[in-house]
C-alpha positions as CSV (number, residue, x, y, z in Angstrom):
1,M,243.3,-43.1,48.7
2,R,245.2,-40.1,50.1
3,E,246.2,-38.7,53.5
4,V,244.4,-35.6,54.7
5,P,244.6,-33.7,58.1
6,T,242.3,-35.1,60.8
7,P,239.5,-32.6,61.1
8,E,238.9,-30.7,64.3
9,P,235.3,-30.2,65.3
10,P,234.3,-26.5,65.7
11,K,231.8,-25.2,68.2
12,G,228.6,-27.2,68.2
13,H,230.1,-30.0,66.1
14,V,231.4,-33.5,66.6
15,R,234.0,-35.5,64.9
16,I,232.9,-38.9,63.7
17,R,235.1,-41.9,63.1
18,T,233.4,-43.6,60.2
19,A,232.4,-47.2,60.7
20,A,230.6,-47.9,57.4
21,C,229.5,-46.0,54.4
22,G,227.2,-47.0,51.5
23,V,228.0,-46.4,47.9
24,C,225.0,-44.6,46.4
25,A,224.1,-44.1,42.8
26,T,224.1,-40.4,43.6
27,D,227.8,-40.8,44.5
28,L,228.5,-42.1,41.0
29,A,226.7,-39.0,39.6
30,M,228.9,-36.8,41.7
31,I,232.0,-38.6,40.4
32,E,230.9,-38.1,36.8
33,G,230.6,-34.4,37.5
34,N,228.1,-32.2,39.3
35,P,228.1,-28.5,40.2
36,R,227.6,-29.4,43.9
37,V,231.0,-30.9,44.3
38,K,234.5,-30.2,43.0
39,Y,237.5,-32.5,43.1
40,P,238.9,-33.5,45.5
41,A,235.6,-33.8,47.4
42,I,235.1,-36.5,50.0
43,L,231.8,-38.1,49.2
44,G,229.6,-40.5,51.3
45,H,226.2,-39.5,52.7
46,E,225.0,-43.0,53.8
47,W,227.3,-43.5,56.8
48,S,227.4,-44.7,60.4
49,G,230.1,-44.2,62.9
50,V,231.3,-43.4,66.4
51,V,231.6,-40.0,68.0
52,D,235.4,-39.5,68.3
53,A,235.7,-35.9,69.6
54,V,233.4,-33.0,70.4
55,G,233.9,-29.3,69.8
56,P,233.3,-26.5,72.3
57,G,229.8,-26.4,73.8
58,V,229.1,-30.1,73.1
59,D,228.5,-32.6,75.9
60,A,231.6,-34.8,76.2
61,A,229.4,-37.8,77.1
62,L,228.7,-38.2,73.4
63,V,232.3,-39.5,72.8
64,G,232.2,-43.2,72.1
65,R,228.5,-43.3,71.1
66,R,227.7,-45.2,67.9
67,C,225.5,-43.0,65.7
68,V,224.1,-41.8,62.5
69,A,223.1,-38.2,61.6
70,E,221.0,-36.0,59.4
71,N,223.5,-34.6,56.8
72,V,222.2,-31.1,56.2
73,L,224.3,-28.5,58.0
74,A,223.5,-24.9,58.9
75,D,225.0,-23.4,55.8
76,G,222.7,-25.5,53.6
77,G,225.5,-27.9,52.5
78,E,225.4,-31.6,53.2
79,V,227.9,-34.1,54.6
80,G,229.0,-36.2,51.7
81,F,228.4,-33.4,49.2
82,E,229.7,-29.9,49.9
83,H,231.1,-31.2,53.2
84,P,233.4,-34.2,53.6
85,G,231.5,-37.4,54.2
86,G,231.9,-41.1,55.0
87,Y,234.4,-41.9,52.2
88,G,236.9,-40.5,54.7
89,E,238.1,-42.1,57.9
90,F,236.8,-39.1,59.9
91,L,234.1,-36.5,59.2
92,V,232.6,-33.5,61.1
93,T,228.9,-32.9,61.5
94,A,226.6,-30.8,63.7
95,A,226.1,-32.3,67.2
96,A,222.4,-31.4,67.0
97,N,222.0,-33.7,64.0
98,V,223.5,-36.8,65.8
99,Q,221.2,-39.8,66.4
100,A,222.5,-42.4,68.8
101,I,222.1,-46.1,67.9
102,P,222.7,-49.2,70.1
103,S,226.3,-50.2,70.4
104,D,225.6,-53.7,69.0
105,F,223.7,-52.5,65.9
106,D,225.4,-53.6,62.7
107,P,227.3,-50.6,61.3
108,A,226.6,-51.6,57.7
109,A,222.9,-51.9,58.3
110,A,223.0,-48.6,60.1
111,A,224.4,-46.9,57.0
112,L,221.0,-47.7,55.4
113,I,219.2,-45.5,58.0
114,E,219.9,-42.6,55.6
115,P,217.8,-44.0,52.7
116,L,215.3,-45.3,55.3
117,A,214.8,-41.7,56.6
118,V,214.2,-40.6,53.0
119,C,211.4,-43.2,52.8
120,V,210.0,-42.3,56.2
121,R,209.6,-38.7,55.1
122,A,208.0,-39.9,51.8
123,M,205.5,-41.9,53.8
124,R,204.6,-38.8,55.8
125,R,204.1,-36.9,52.6
126,L,201.9,-39.6,51.2
127,G,199.7,-39.2,54.2
128,E,196.8,-41.6,55.1
129,I,196.8,-44.6,52.9
130,E,193.3,-45.6,51.9
131,E,192.4,-49.3,51.4
132,G,193.6,-50.6,48.1
133,D,196.7,-51.8,46.4
134,A,200.0,-50.1,45.9
135,L,202.5,-50.2,43.0
136,V,206.2,-49.4,43.6
137,L,208.2,-48.6,40.4
138,G,211.9,-49.1,41.0
139,D,213.8,-52.0,42.6
140,G,216.7,-49.9,44.1
141,P,217.1,-49.4,47.8
142,I,214.5,-46.7,48.0
143,G,211.9,-48.7,46.1
144,L,212.6,-51.8,48.3
145,L,212.4,-49.7,51.5
146,M,209.1,-48.1,50.4
147,L,207.8,-51.6,49.9
148,V,208.7,-52.5,53.5
149,L,207.1,-49.4,54.8
150,L,203.9,-49.7,52.8
151,K,203.5,-53.3,54.1
152,R,204.1,-52.1,57.6
153,A,201.5,-49.4,57.1
154,G,198.9,-52.1,56.4
155,V,198.7,-52.1,52.6
156,K,197.7,-55.7,51.9
157,K,198.9,-55.9,48.3
158,V,202.1,-54.2,47.2
159,V,203.4,-54.9,43.7
160,L,206.9,-53.9,42.8
161,A,208.2,-53.4,39.3
162,G,211.9,-53.4,38.4
163,G,214.4,-54.8,36.0
164,R,216.9,-56.9,38.0
165,V,216.2,-60.5,38.8
166,G,218.0,-60.6,42.1
167,R,216.3,-57.5,43.4
168,L,212.9,-58.7,42.3
169,K,213.5,-62.0,44.2
170,L,214.4,-59.9,47.3
171,A,211.2,-57.9,46.8
172,R,209.1,-61.0,47.0
173,H,211.0,-62.1,50.1
174,L,210.3,-58.6,51.7
175,G,206.6,-59.1,51.1
176,A,205.7,-58.0,47.6
177,R,202.6,-59.8,46.3
178,E,204.1,-59.7,42.9
179,A,207.5,-58.6,41.6
180,L,207.2,-57.7,37.9
181,N,210.2,-57.6,35.5
182,Y,209.5,-54.7,33.2
183,H,211.9,-56.1,30.6
184,K,209.5,-59.1,30.2
185,Q,206.2,-57.6,31.3
186,G,205.9,-54.8,28.8
187,E,203.7,-51.9,29.6
188,I,202.3,-52.5,33.1
189,S,199.4,-50.1,32.3
190,G,198.2,-52.6,29.7
191,Q,198.0,-55.5,32.1
192,G,194.8,-54.6,33.8
193,Y,196.4,-53.4,37.0
194,C,194.6,-50.7,39.0
195,F,196.2,-49.2,42.1
196,S,195.0,-46.6,44.7
197,T,198.7,-45.6,45.2
198,A,201.7,-45.6,42.9
199,V,205.2,-44.9,44.2
200,E,207.6,-43.7,41.4
201,A,211.1,-44.6,42.7
202,S,212.8,-45.5,39.4
203,G,213.7,-41.9,38.4
204,T,212.6,-42.6,34.8
205,A,210.2,-40.8,32.5
206,K,208.7,-44.2,31.6
207,G,208.1,-45.0,35.3
208,M,206.4,-41.6,35.8
209,R,204.1,-42.2,32.9
210,T,203.3,-45.7,34.1
211,A,202.5,-44.4,37.6
212,L,200.0,-41.9,36.3
213,N,198.3,-44.5,34.1
214,V,197.8,-47.2,36.7
215,V,196.2,-45.3,39.6
216,V,192.5,-45.2,40.0
217,P,190.5,-41.9,39.8
218,G,191.4,-40.0,43.0
219,G,194.5,-42.0,43.5
220,K,197.9,-40.8,44.7
221,V,201.2,-40.8,42.9
222,L,204.2,-40.4,45.2
223,V,207.3,-39.1,43.3
224,I,210.6,-40.0,45.0
225,G,213.0,-40.6,42.1
226,D,215.6,-38.3,40.7
227,Y,214.8,-37.2,37.1
228,G,217.7,-35.0,36.2
229,E,216.6,-32.7,33.4
230,A,213.6,-34.7,32.4
231,R,210.3,-32.8,31.8
232,A,206.7,-33.8,32.1
233,D,205.1,-35.1,28.9
234,F,201.6,-36.3,29.9
235,P,198.2,-34.7,29.1
236,W,197.3,-32.3,31.9
237,N,193.7,-33.3,31.6
238,L,194.8,-36.7,32.9
239,L,195.1,-35.0,36.3
240,L,191.9,-33.0,35.9
241,H,189.6,-35.7,34.7
242,R,190.8,-38.4,37.1
243,E,191.4,-36.0,40.0
244,L,194.8,-37.5,40.7
245,Q,197.2,-36.3,43.5
246,I,200.9,-36.0,42.6
247,I,203.0,-35.8,45.8
248,G,206.7,-35.0,45.7
249,S,209.1,-36.0,48.5
250,N,212.7,-34.9,48.7
251,A,215.4,-36.0,51.1
252,S,214.9,-36.8,54.8
253,A,214.4,-33.6,56.8
254,G,212.6,-34.3,60.1
255,A,212.4,-38.0,59.6
256,W,215.6,-39.2,61.3
257,P,214.3,-39.9,64.9
258,E,211.5,-42.1,63.5
259,A,213.9,-43.8,61.0
260,V,216.3,-44.7,63.8
261,R,213.5,-45.9,66.0
262,L,212.1,-48.1,63.2
263,A,215.6,-49.5,62.4
264,T,216.5,-50.3,66.0
265,D,213.2,-51.2,67.6
266,A,211.0,-52.6,64.8
267,A,213.5,-55.1,63.4
268,L,213.3,-53.8,59.8
269,P,215.3,-56.0,57.5
270,L,218.0,-53.4,56.6
271,A,220.7,-56.0,56.6
272,K,219.0,-57.9,53.8
273,L,219.7,-55.0,51.5
274,V,223.4,-55.2,52.1
275,S,224.7,-57.1,49.2
276,A,228.5,-56.8,49.6
277,R,231.0,-55.4,52.0
278,F,234.5,-54.1,51.2
279,P,237.2,-52.7,53.4
280,A,237.6,-49.0,52.7
281,E,241.0,-49.5,51.1
282,R,239.2,-51.5,48.3
283,F,237.0,-48.5,47.5
284,A,237.6,-48.8,43.8
285,E,236.2,-52.3,43.7
286,A,233.2,-51.2,45.7
287,I,232.4,-48.4,43.3
288,D,232.9,-50.6,40.3
289,V,230.5,-53.2,41.7
290,V,227.8,-50.5,41.9
291,R,228.7,-49.1,38.5
292,C,228.4,-52.4,36.8
293,R,224.7,-52.7,37.9
294,R,224.7,-56.4,38.6
295,G,221.2,-57.7,39.1
296,D,221.8,-59.2,42.5
297,I,223.4,-56.1,44.0
298,V,221.3,-53.7,46.1
299,K,223.6,-51.9,48.5
300,V,227.4,-52.0,48.6
301,I,229.0,-51.0,51.9
302,M,232.6,-49.8,52.5
303,E,233.8,-50.6,56.1
304,W,236.5,-48.8,58.1
305,T,238.4,-50.8,60.6
């Protein structure tokens, strides 16, 4: 923890007093080293807060509003990556990106609107969902939120596959027809499952292979994980002969208004994904809890008071 000057919002920007910030696996990757950030970067892209000050040209009525915001700024950088984020007591973002939320909305749950927006965009990319079953590979926050949105979209049977007992129990509570532990299940493609849609949210090559193997001819594979330097290693004729659709979805552009509406009006169970809360000064503990990959941990939140 270190002291830095309180930022002043330039024209068209606002200063946010951070209320809560999620610790994301992407943050751990940044800490380990990534070309996007250089020490001493201030991470934190899953945040909620209150507008504390406005720059020139911004309506002063925004001050005091609880909010979240799209993180991509005009220069292409993002809050929490190239620009200081919610690991700081204050951050600056574009006023045009701000999305107001109700004053009584739980700030920790509001921090999950960022991954929710990622999933809302993914659902749009997926398009119309035909009748049939869906398989979600990955029991992290993205996989669990995709489960919720698929159920909300009317998919009657959603199966989620993951490797952590606590998260799989939560998946069943959130509506999964089955929650499969791949450590015990073995190859899902060998179990007779057949899905019209597969959502690959694990970010693993094995998960991608499984997704391609379990969808029916003409089925859709939505790719929403992060695969680093991994390369495709499947027969291209698999796509040709079975006429599969592979759909990639990245980040959350254009999805924030709907994500905020779903979070605040539709009573989505965002708070159920919050596994632990730490005051910001205990940031090291919060990060260690995420790093240790305990099976009952979904999302760790740091709170500013």
